[in-house]
C-alpha positions, 0 to 999 in steps of 0.5 A: 087567690086575689090579685089587687095590683098588676106588677111587672119586672124588667127580668125574671124576679127572684122569689123569697118566701117563708113560713113560721118555724123554729126560732121564728127564723124564717119569718123574722128574715122575710119580714125584715127583708120585706120592710127594708126593701120596701115591698108593696103588696100585690096578691093574697092567698085566701086562707079561709078554706084552710082554717076553721075556728074552734073557739072565739076571742073575747076582749072587753066583753066582746066576742069575735072570731080570731083573725085569719092567718095571712099569706101575702105576696109583695114586690120590689123593683131594683132589685126585681123580687117577689117576697112571700110572707105567711104566718101559718103552716098548713100540713097534709093535702091542704099544704100541697094546695097552698103550694100549688096556689103559690106557684099559680101566682108566681108562674105569671112572671117567668120565675127562675129561682126561689129561696126559702128560709128556716132554722136548723137546731143544733147543740150549741150556745148562743155565743157560737156564731150561727152557720148557714146551711143550704139544700137545693133541688138541683145540682147547678144551684147547689154548686153556686151555693158551695162556690159562695162558701156555704155548706150543704145541709146534712142528710135529713128532711125538711118538714112543712111548706119549705120542703113541699115548695122545693119539691113542687119547684123541681117538678116545674123546672124552677131552681129552688133552695132552702137556706137554714141557719143554726140555732141552739136546740133549747131556743127553738121556742124563742125568737132567734134574730141572730140566725135571721141576721146571718140569712139576710147577709147571705141572701144579700151576698148571693144576689148582690143587693144591700140591706141595712141590718142595723135594726136587727143587729140591735135585736140580736144584742137584746136577745143575747142578754135574755139567752145569757140569763137562760144559760146561766139558769141552766148551769145552776140546775145542771152543774155538769154543764161547762161554766164557760158556756161553749159546751152548755150544749152537749150536756143539755142535748143529752139530758133533753131537759131544757127543751122540754122545760121551754115547751112546758112553759109555753104550754102553761102560758097558753093554758093560763091565758085561756084560764087564769086559774092555771096561773099558779101552776105556771108561776110554780114552774117558773119558780122551780127553774128560777126563770120567773124574773125572765118571764115576769113581764109576760106573766103579769100581762096575763092579768092586764084584762082583769085589771081593766075589768075591775076599773070599769 
């Protein structure tokens, strides 16, 4: 751990935290809050013990280790708040070590309440509104959540550091809750700002502060256009899907095909980035699902480094 600024609060600060996950919902939420609330960094968790590179990055002929993930604490006053943003999920014993380090930092400030953010995949269309669900580590916070009109998360589990945090907070007598927002099951590998927008509105309402949402609303509009194209492709290949779109979902969820397709395409992009000889296989898969137009810019970016090399 490394603290590089002494900070103080007029009262116990609210803590907001997020790690990577489905639809990148948690990170989009926390990054937006941090920027709009003008959070200032004051501490880091050293991630070097938890990551061991098994390859190097090569750019313009120069080899170097990839950048390490970051896990950083920010603070704001008015409202008094600690914002924790990490771009790495760590599992097993190392995950528990990181959570304990997280609490070692915030324990200095007599924290009473923590919220984390995540996605909740559902058989739904992007046209459907995203709904915020909640799970808490105590009855009193859950009662407050319900009073605000939020629904408890259905029985299940929360994987990763969001779940570990709630458990560790309970052992330290700190109220903690995870706010989850619904996203389409087929969109788990896409950024889904619509869910993040709802989480931002919800956390602002729960804690009586205001955040300008104009920027993320623009992102929602842009992403909706891409998702409309994806759902249209799905209807073309699965005629049984309701043309109106609202039931796109139930059929997709039953067949499990779109999620598999999206996962396979993401893997092929990674493979092609490492080995350009895999690009034809990726192109074939995109053509098969009539998705090349949607991914064209990203596909062509694979060859930008080659173009630069040829110009030298």
